[in-house]
C-alpha positions in Angstrom: 31.0 20.2 -24.5 32.1 21.0 -21.0 31.3 18.1 -18.8 30.1 19.4 -15.0 30.1 17.7 -12.0 30.0 18.0 -8.7 29.5 15.5 -5.8 28.8 15.8 -1.8 28.2 13.7 0.4 27.1 13.6 4.7 26.9 10.5 7.0 25.9 10.7 10.5 25.6 7.7 12.6 23.1 7.8 15.1 22.2 5.6 18.3 18.9 6.0 19.0 15.7 7.0 16.2 15.8 11.1 17.1 19.1 11.0 18.6 21.1 14.0 17.3 24.3 13.9 18.6 26.9 12.8 16.0 28.7 9.4 16.8 31.1 10.1 13.4 31.5 11.3 10.1 34.0 10.7 7.1 34.2 14.1 6.1 33.7 15.8 9.2 30.6 17.7 8.0 28.5 16.2 10.8 25.3 17.9 11.3 24.4 18.3 15.0 21.1 20.0 14.6 17.7 18.8 16.2 15.8 16.2 14.1 11.9 16.5 13.1 9.9 13.6 12.3 7.2 15.8 10.8 4.0 16.4 10.3 2.7 12.8 7.9 0.2 11.5 9.6 -0.4 9.1 6.7 3.0 8.0 4.1 0.1 6.9 1.5 -1.3 10.4 1.5 2.1 12.4 1.9 3.1 10.5 -1.5 0.2 11.2 -3.2 -0.1 14.9 -2.9 3.8 15.0 -3.6 3.6 12.6 -6.4 6.7 10.3 -5.4 6.8 8.4 -8.8 7.1 4.4 -8.5 10.2 3.0 -10.2 9.8 -0.7 -11.5 11.6 -3.6 -10.2 14.0 -3.5 -13.0 14.9 -0.3 -12.3 15.5 -0.7 -8.3 17.6 -3.5 -9.8 19.4 -1.6 -11.9 20.4 0.8 -9.1 21.7 -2.0 -7.0 23.8 -3.8 -9.3 25.4 -0.6 -9.4 26.0 0.1 -6.3 26.6 -4.0 -5.4 28.6 -4.2 -8.4 31.3 -1.8 -5.9 30.8 -3.4 -2.7 31.8 -6.7 -4.4 35.2 -5.3 -4.7 38.2 -4.4 -2.4 38.2 -0.3 -2.6 40.8 2.4 -2.2 38.9 4.9 -0.8 42.3 6.9 -0.2 42.9 8.7 3.2 39.9 6.9 4.5 41.4 3.3 3.6 41.2 0.8 2.0 37.7 -0.9 2.1 37.4 -4.6 1.8 34.2 -6.1 -0.2 30.9 -5.2 1.8 27.6 -7.7 1.7 25.4 -6.2 -0.7 22.3 -3.5 0.2 18.7 -4.3 -0.3 16.1 -1.6 -1.4 14.3 0.5 0.7 11.5 2.2 -0.8 11.0 4.8 2.1 15.6 5.8 1.7 14.1 6.1 -2.4 11.2 8.5 -1.3 13.8 10.4 0.7 15.7 10.1 -2.2 13.4 11.2 -4.7 12.0 14.1 -2.7 15.7 15.8 -2.4 16.9 14.9 -5.9 13.6 17.1 -7.5 14.4 19.4 -5.0 17.8 20.5 -6.0 17.4 19.5 -9.9 14.7 22.6 -10.1 17.2 24.4 -8.4 19.9 23.2 -10.5 22.4 22.8 -6.7 23.9 20.0 -5.6 23.6 20.3 -1.9 22.4 18.4 1.2 20.2 21.0 2.4 17.1 21.3 1.1 15.9 24.7 -0.7 13.2 25.9 1.7 10.9 26.4 -1.3 7.6 24.6 -2.2 9.7 21.4 -3.6 11.6 21.1 -0.3 8.3 19.0 0.4 9.8 18.2 4.3 11.0 21.9 5.4 6.8 23.3 4.2 5.0 20.1 5.0 6.6 20.4 9.0 6.8 24.2 9.2 10.9 24.4 9.5 11.6 27.7 8.4 14.3 26.8 7.0 15.7 23.8 4.3 15.3 20.4 5.6 18.0 18.4 6.8 18.8 14.5 5.1 17.6 13.4 8.2 14.5 15.0 8.4 13.9 14.2 5.4 14.7 10.4 5.8 12.7 10.4 8.6 9.6 12.3 7.0 9.1 9.7 4.3 9.1 6.8 7.4 12.4 5.6 7.4 12.1 5.6 11.1 14.0 3.6 14.1 17.8 3.9 12.6 20.9 3.5 13.7 23.1 4.5 10.8 22.3 6.6 7.8 24.1 8.6 5.4 24.0 10.3 1.8 25.8 11.0 -1.3 24.5 13.6 -3.8 26.0 14.2 -7.4 24.7 16.3 -10.4 26.7 16.1 -13.6 26.1 16.8 -17.4 27.4 12.9 -18.4 26.1 11.4 -15.5 23.2 9.4 -16.9 23.4 5.6 -15.7 23.7 4.8 -12.3 27.3 3.0 -13.2 28.7 6.1 -14.2 27.9 8.2 -10.8 28.8 4.9 -8.6 31.8 5.2 -10.7 32.2 8.9 -9.9 31.3 8.6 -5.8 34.1 5.4 -5.9 36.5 7.7 -7.4 35.9 10.4 -4.8 37.0 9.3 -1.1 34.5 10.4 1.1 31.5 9.2 -1.1 33.7 6.2 -1.5 33.2 5.3 2.1 30.0 5.9 2.3 28.6 3.4 -0.6 31.9 0.9 1.0 30.4 1.0 4.5 29.5 -2.3 5.9 27.7 -1.5 8.8 24.5 0.3 6.3 22.1 -2.6 5.1 19.6 -0.8 2.6 19.6 1.6 0.0 17.4 4.6 -2.0 18.4 6.2 -5.3 16.8 8.2 -7.4 17.8 10.1 -10.3 15.9 13.3 -11.7 16.5 14.8 -15.3 16.2 18.7 -15.4 17.3 21.1 -17.9 19.1 23.1 -15.4 22.9 23.2 -14.7 24.0 19.7 -14.0 21.0 18.1 -15.7 21.6 14.8 -14.4 21.0 15.0 -10.6 21.4 11.9 -7.9 20.8 11.4 -4.5 21.6 7.8 -2.1 20.9 7.3 1.0 22.0 4.7 2.9 21.0 3.6 6.0 20.5 0.5 9.3 17.7 0.1 11.6 17.7 -1.1 15.1 
């Protein structure tokens, strides 16, 4: 059976909450559009409406173990350089919720992209009435992760990417994703998997961040 794999990444560094001036990008795909935090008055109500699943502590730990095992080693990210071992990341539920929102959106449509689809499954776009697909920093903000100074996103889809270890390995083998994963300046992460009977079967999003 032919294996399908698609990886995508984006990184934007901000110096203040709501500041959309890009400070740097590993893959030159800076997004400098104005961000919007949307109109979510209550995260509790937001998650009830949109049915963000609660994942177990053991599942969170499985994701963290795969990520932090990679960060514990020296990684050669090719044109981005050799990265020394980086500190272990901590789990953040708000970043997880942002990751889940986007993962279920791309899974439904069988795509692997950073922009949301501007359909009913692109919750941030619809709730905030953006009139376009949501950008990753808008989803992160809408899900309550604010006052950040660095945020990053990795996205992947693949028929055989059925474990966190496999998707982290795929990201490490892709130079820009490798650099995102090994960034010593990020401290928190949220990661989501959605399985769907669409093109890539297994869909992943990974959101990194550091707050002030």
